[in-house]
C-alpha positions as CSV (number, residue, x, y, z in Angstrom):
1,M,24.4,94.8,-19.7
2,V,23.5,91.5,-17.6
3,K,22.1,91.0,-20.8
4,L,25.9,91.0,-23.0
5,E,27.5,89.3,-20.0
6,M,25.9,86.9,-20.7
7,M,26.3,86.8,-24.7
8,V,30.2,87.4,-23.3
9,A,30.4,85.0,-20.8
10,G,28.5,82.2,-23.5
11,F,25.7,81.9,-21.2
12,P,21.7,82.2,-22.9
13,D,20.4,84.8,-21.9
14,Y,17.3,83.4,-20.3
15,G,15.4,86.2,-18.4
16,T,17.8,89.1,-19.0
17,D,14.2,91.0,-21.0
18,F,12.3,91.1,-17.4
19,K,10.6,94.5,-16.1
20,H,10.9,96.4,-13.2
21,F,7.9,94.6,-10.8
22,N,5.3,98.0,-9.7
23,F,6.1,96.7,-6.6
24,V,3.6,100.0,-5.8
25,K,0.5,97.3,-7.4
26,I,2.4,94.8,-5.2
27,A,1.7,96.5,-1.6
28,E,-1.9,98.1,-2.7
29,T,-3.0,93.9,-3.4
30,G,-2.1,93.5,0.3
31,G,-3.8,96.7,1.1
32,V,-0.4,98.4,1.5
33,I,-0.1,101.9,0.6
34,G,2.3,102.7,-2.1
35,V,3.9,105.7,-3.5
36,R,6.0,105.8,-6.7
37,V,9.1,108.6,-6.7
38,E,9.3,109.7,-10.3
39,D,11.8,112.7,-9.6
40,P,12.8,113.4,-6.3
41,A,13.2,116.9,-6.9
42,G,9.9,117.5,-7.2
43,I,8.7,116.3,-4.1
44,G,8.9,118.7,-0.9
45,P,7.6,119.0,3.2
46,S,5.0,121.5,1.1
47,S,4.2,119.0,-1.5
48,P,0.8,117.7,-1.1
49,G,0.1,114.5,0.2
50,T,0.5,111.2,-1.4
51,L,-0.2,109.0,1.6
52,C,-3.3,109.6,3.0
53,A,-6.1,110.8,0.3
54,K,-7.7,113.5,2.3
55,C,-3.8,114.8,3.6
56,T,-2.1,118.0,2.7
57,G,1.4,115.1,3.8
58,G,3.0,117.8,7.1
59,R,6.2,116.5,7.8
60,G,4.1,115.4,11.0
61,C,1.7,114.0,9.6
62,C,3.2,109.6,9.3
63,E,5.6,108.2,10.2
64,L,6.2,107.0,6.7
65,F,6.3,110.8,5.0
66,A,8.7,111.3,6.9
67,R,10.6,108.3,6.2
68,A,10.1,108.9,2.8
69,F,12.0,113.1,3.1
70,D,14.7,112.2,5.2
71,A,15.3,109.6,2.6
72,I,14.7,111.5,-0.5
73,E,16.8,114.2,0.7
74,N,19.6,112.5,2.2
75,R,20.1,111.7,-1.1
76,K,18.9,108.2,-0.8
77,G,17.6,106.8,-3.7
78,T,17.1,108.7,-7.1
79,T,14.1,106.4,-8.6
80,G,11.5,104.0,-6.0
81,E,8.8,103.4,-4.3
82,F,8.2,103.4,-1.0
83,S,5.2,100.8,0.3
84,S,4.4,100.6,3.9
85,A,2.1,99.3,6.2
86,P,-0.7,102.5,7.5
87,V,0.2,103.8,10.7
88,R,-1.3,106.2,13.5
89,H,0.4,109.7,12.8
90,K,2.7,110.6,15.6
91,H,1.5,113.7,16.6
92,G,-1.2,111.3,18.4
93,G,-4.2,112.3,16.3
94,S,-5.7,111.2,13.3
95,R,-5.7,115.1,12.0
96,G,-3.1,116.2,9.9
97,A,-1.2,119.7,9.6
98,D,-3.9,121.1,8.1
99,G,-6.7,119.8,10.1
100,Q,-8.6,117.7,8.0
101,Q,-8.9,114.1,8.9
102,C,-7.0,112.0,8.2
103,A,-7.6,107.9,6.0
104,L,-4.7,106.2,7.8
105,M,-6.3,105.1,11.3
106,S,-4.3,101.6,11.3
107,T,-2.9,100.2,15.0
108,A,-0.6,98.4,12.2
109,P,3.1,98.9,13.1
110,L,6.0,99.7,11.0
111,L,7.7,96.0,9.4
112,E,10.8,96.3,10.2
113,G,13.9,94.8,8.5
114,R,14.1,90.4,9.8
115,K,17.5,89.1,10.3
116,M,18.9,86.6,8.4
117,T,18.5,82.7,10.3
118,A,20.7,80.2,10.9
119,G,17.6,78.1,8.4
120,D,18.2,81.4,5.5
121,V,21.7,80.8,5.5
122,L,21.9,77.2,5.3
123,W,19.1,77.3,2.5
124,L,21.0,79.4,0.1
125,F,23.9,77.7,1.1
126,F,21.6,74.4,-0.7
127,M,20.5,76.3,-3.1
128,F,24.3,76.8,-4.1
129,S,25.0,74.0,-3.5
130,A,22.6,72.8,-6.3
131,V,23.2,75.6,-8.7
132,Q,27.0,75.5,-8.5
133,P,27.6,72.7,-10.5
134,V,24.6,73.4,-13.7
135,L,26.5,76.8,-14.5
136,Q,30.1,75.0,-14.5
137,Q,29.2,72.7,-16.1
138,R,27.1,75.5,-18.2
139,F,30.6,77.4,-18.6
140,L,32.9,73.7,-19.2
141,E,29.6,74.3,-22.7
142,A,30.1,77.3,-24.1
143,S,34.2,77.2,-23.5
144,R,34.2,74.2,-25.4
145,Q,32.0,75.0,-28.5
146,R,33.8,78.5,-28.9
147,L,37.1,75.9,-29.7
148,I,35.3,73.6,-31.5
149,A,34.2,76.4,-33.5
150,K,37.9,78.1,-33.1
151,I,39.6,74.4,-34.7
152,E,36.8,74.8,-37.4
153,R,37.8,77.8,-39.0
154,Q,41.1,76.8,-38.8
155,R,41.8,73.7,-41.0
156,S,37.6,73.8,-42.7
157,S,36.2,70.8,-41.1
158,R,34.0,69.1,-39.1
159,V,35.2,68.1,-36.0
160,I,33.6,65.6,-33.7
161,L,35.1,64.4,-29.6
162,L,34.2,61.0,-28.6
163,V,35.2,61.5,-24.9
164,H,34.6,59.1,-21.6
165,R,36.0,60.2,-18.7
166,Q,35.3,58.4,-15.5
167,E,32.3,60.0,-13.8
168,T,31.3,60.3,-10.2
169,M,27.4,60.6,-9.0
170,S,27.3,64.3,-7.4
171,I,25.1,63.7,-4.6
172,L,26.4,59.5,-3.1
173,G,29.4,59.7,-5.5
174,F,29.7,56.6,-6.6
175,P,31.5,55.4,-9.8
176,F,30.8,54.5,-12.7
177,F,32.2,53.6,-16.3
178,R,31.7,55.1,-19.3
179,Y,32.2,53.4,-22.8
180,I,31.3,53.4,-26.1
181,D,27.7,53.2,-26.4
182,V,24.8,52.9,-29.7
183,N,23.6,55.8,-28.8
184,D,27.3,57.1,-29.4
185,S,27.4,55.7,-32.7
186,E,23.8,57.5,-33.3
187,E,25.0,60.7,-32.3
188,V,28.2,60.3,-34.8
189,S,26.4,59.1,-37.3
190,R,23.7,62.4,-37.7
191,A,27.5,64.2,-37.0
192,I,28.6,63.1,-39.8
193,H,24.7,62.8,-42.2
194,L,24.8,66.6,-40.9
195,T,28.1,66.9,-42.6
196,D,29.5,67.6,-47.0
197,P,30.4,64.8,-48.1
198,T,33.4,66.5,-49.9
199,V,34.3,68.9,-46.0
200,P,37.4,67.1,-43.3
201,L,36.0,64.6,-40.6
202,D,38.4,65.8,-38.1
203,V,37.8,62.4,-34.9
204,V,38.8,63.1,-31.5
205,L,38.9,60.0,-29.8
206,H,39.3,59.8,-25.4
207,T,37.9,56.1,-24.1
208,P,38.3,53.2,-23.7
209,G,36.5,51.4,-25.9
210,G,33.0,50.0,-25.4
211,L,30.4,47.8,-28.1
212,V,31.9,46.3,-31.0
213,V,29.0,47.1,-32.6
214,A,28.9,51.0,-32.1
215,S,32.1,50.6,-32.7
216,L,32.4,49.0,-35.6
217,Q,29.0,51.6,-36.8
218,I,30.8,54.7,-36.0
219,A,34.5,53.3,-37.9
220,R,32.2,52.3,-41.4
221,A,30.3,55.2,-41.0
222,I,33.8,57.9,-41.1
223,H,35.3,54.9,-44.0
224,K,33.0,55.0,-46.0
225,H,33.4,59.3,-46.2
226,Q,34.6,60.9,-48.5
227,G,36.6,63.7,-47.8
228,K,39.9,63.0,-45.7
229,V,39.3,61.9,-41.9
230,T,42.3,62.8,-39.4
231,A,41.7,60.6,-36.5
232,F,43.8,62.3,-32.6
233,V,44.8,61.1,-29.8
234,P,45.9,62.9,-27.5
235,H,45.5,61.1,-24.3
236,H,44.5,56.6,-25.6
237,A,42.3,54.9,-27.6
238,M,41.7,51.6,-26.4
239,S,39.8,48.5,-27.2
240,G,37.0,49.9,-30.1
241,G,39.1,53.1,-30.1
242,T,41.7,51.5,-32.1
243,L,39.0,50.0,-34.2
244,I,37.7,53.7,-34.9
245,A,41.5,54.6,-35.1
246,L,42.5,52.2,-38.1
247,A,39.0,53.2,-40.2
248,A,40.6,56.9,-40.4
249,N,43.3,58.6,-43.0
250,E,45.5,59.6,-40.8
251,I,45.8,58.5,-36.4
252,V,47.1,61.7,-35.2
253,M,48.9,61.1,-31.3
254,S,50.3,63.0,-29.3
255,E,53.7,61.7,-28.1
256,Y,52.6,59.9,-25.1
257,A,49.3,59.0,-26.6
258,V,48.4,54.7,-27.0
259,L,46.3,52.2,-28.9
260,G,45.4,49.1,-27.9
261,P,44.2,45.7,-29.2
262,V,41.1,44.9,-30.4
263,D,40.9,41.4,-29.8
264,P,37.1,41.2,-28.6
265,Q,36.0,40.5,-25.2
266,L,32.5,38.0,-24.4
267,G,31.2,39.2,-20.9
268,Q,35.0,38.7,-18.8
269,Y,36.8,36.1,-20.4
270,P,38.9,37.6,-23.8
271,G,37.6,35.7,-27.0
272,A,41.3,34.6,-27.6
273,S,41.5,32.6,-24.4
274,I,38.2,30.5,-24.4
275,L,39.9,29.0,-27.0
276,K,42.5,28.2,-26.0
277,A,41.4,26.8,-22.6
278,V,38.7,24.9,-24.4
279,A,41.7,23.7,-26.7
280,R,43.7,21.8,-23.8
281,K,41.0,19.8,-22.8
282,P,39.1,16.9,-24.2
283,V,35.6,18.3,-24.8
284,A,33.8,15.7,-22.7
285,E,35.0,17.6,-19.9
286,V,34.1,20.9,-20.5
287,D,30.4,22.1,-19.5
288,D,28.4,22.8,-21.9
289,Q,28.5,26.5,-20.9
290,T,31.9,27.0,-21.6
291,L,32.2,25.4,-24.9
292,I,28.8,27.8,-26.3
293,L,31.1,30.7,-25.1
294,A,33.8,29.2,-27.2
295,D,31.2,28.7,-30.2
296,Q,31.2,32.3,-29.7
297,A,34.1,33.0,-29.2
298,E,35.7,31.7,-32.5
299,K,32.5,33.7,-34.8
300,A,33.4,37.4,-32.2
301,L,37.1,36.9,-33.5
302,S,36.4,35.7,-37.0
303,Q,34.2,39.1,-37.8
304,V,36.4,41.8,-35.9
305,R,39.5,40.2,-37.6
306,E,37.5,40.9,-41.1
307,S,35.9,44.0,-40.1
308,V,39.7,45.2,-39.1
309,R,40.7,44.0,-42.4
310,E,38.1,46.5,-44.5
311,L,39.1,48.9,-42.8
312,L,43.1,48.3,-43.3
313,V,43.0,47.0,-46.8
314,D,42.7,51.2,-48.8
315,K,45.5,51.6,-46.5
316,C,48.2,48.8,-47.2
317,P,48.8,46.0,-49.6
318,P,46.2,43.3,-48.8
319,E,48.4,40.4,-48.0
320,K,49.6,43.9,-45.0
321,A,46.5,44.2,-43.8
322,Q,45.4,41.0,-44.0
323,E,48.8,40.0,-41.1
324,L,47.8,43.4,-39.5
325,A,44.3,41.8,-38.8
326,R,45.6,38.7,-36.8
327,L,47.9,40.7,-35.1
328,L,45.4,42.9,-33.8
329,S,42.4,40.5,-33.0
330,E,43.3,37.2,-31.8
331,G,45.1,38.1,-28.8
332,T,48.2,38.1,-29.5
333,W,48.9,41.2,-25.9
334,T,46.4,40.8,-23.2
335,H,43.3,43.7,-23.8
336,D,45.0,46.7,-22.2
337,H,48.1,46.1,-24.2
338,P,49.6,49.7,-24.4
339,I,50.7,50.2,-28.3
340,T,52.6,53.5,-28.7
341,Y,53.0,56.2,-31.7
342,E,56.7,54.1,-31.9
343,T,55.0,50.7,-32.2
344,A,52.4,51.4,-34.7
345,K,54.1,53.6,-36.8
346,S,56.4,50.0,-37.1
347,F,53.1,49.0,-38.1
348,G,53.2,50.4,-40.8
349,L,49.8,52.2,-39.6
350,P,49.6,55.7,-41.5
351,V,50.4,57.6,-37.8
352,R,52.7,60.9,-36.7
353,S,52.5,62.5,-33.3
354,D,52.5,66.4,-34.8
355,I,49.5,67.0,-32.6
356,P,48.1,70.4,-32.6
357,V,48.0,72.3,-29.4
358,E,43.9,73.0,-29.6
359,F,43.3,69.8,-30.2
360,L,45.1,68.8,-26.5
361,D,43.3,72.2,-24.7
362,L,40.0,70.7,-25.5
363,M,40.8,68.1,-22.9
364,N,41.0,70.9,-20.4
365,L,37.3,70.7,-21.1
366,Y,37.1,67.7,-20.2
367,P,37.4,68.1,-16.5
368,Q,37.7,64.5,-13.9
369,P,36.1,64.7,-11.6
370,V,38.1,65.6,-8.8
371,R,38.7,63.3,-5.5
372,R,39.2,64.4,-2.4
373,Q,42.9,63.9,-2.6
374,P,44.9,65.2,-5.6
375,T,46.7,61.9,-7.1
376,V,49.1,64.3,-9.7
377,E,49.4,67.7,-8.3
378,Y,52.0,70.6,-10.3
379,L,51.5,74.5,-11.1
380,P,50.5,74.2,-14.2
381,E,51.9,76.7,-16.9
382,P,54.9,76.2,-19.2
383,R,58.5,75.9,-18.1
384,R,61.0,76.2,-20.5
385,S,65.1,75.3,-19.9
386,G,66.9,78.4,-17.8
387,D,63.2,79.6,-16.6
388,T,64.3,82.1,-13.0
389,R,61.3,81.6,-10.2
390,E,61.2,83.7,-7.1
391,P,60.3,81.7,-3.9
392,R,56.4,81.5,-3.7
393,D,54.4,82.4,0.0
């Protein structure tokens, strides 16, 4: 039953095929007597003793035997095992009811149930705190896999997600940001390699951007795919995420989703701004480091502009592709400028805003780490015009 429940919940069934321990053998290993009861109806006060090798068993033979009979007669268990340290007879002697010498001659007292201490509670708390995030993560992963499989069946496609969230370390709480890196490009390339060339690709993008080399590698991989490639943007795909979206045959955005410029950044400075700063000063007044940065910025802008033109040339006329490449890559706006669905449509990009609800549901399975105090709060349910609700306590 446990194995079935774990399979339904999507968890691996590790450890569900374990057999019950033989507690009798464990007791005997420690020098303790154990009795296995398979059929309680077949054991009674008149049965031969089983706790002592030479004792015929009488009701008053030993304290442990009496306890076992009490448990059986009161139906506290139907199949079980009893074990205890050896004890003296209750009747003060060392002989059983038939006068035979009993083998139980130890003076060790019966072990009573140990009460849980504060240390035990603290230990259990730490154990639960360590296991709970792992179980929650496994549950989310299983839920995502089921929903991805459902979308793939509905659309007969390969679904690839590129999702980056701000993560929080589990102990110290220091935030760090995730972005598109070479590991992402390797994973996406591998997923495309495992997909038949004619199978459509559905790429879900939720990212602030990242490394140009990694973003371009992903963009070129999906651009070369023979089947139709659709980029889904539930919320935002900025910078490198926009570069990947431009490589798709079609971009599907939610009504409030945004794209962004793809102008290259050199460290903390935009490449286009470095060139403008150098152009406004005589060369003699510019230090060598800034001149080197300007040289790198000029090359970076040229490379990105040509890459964007390459991705757009099969979707619009060459002149239009060249114009859009210049607009998006040469610092027309700040790097975080939001390009809405309406703006992207006015550029002539192949975009639409009827994103399927399943892709929005997917984002719910990538929860942002919970803050101590939520900054946005609402009732997570649809609200329709004319709804009447009972007041909540």
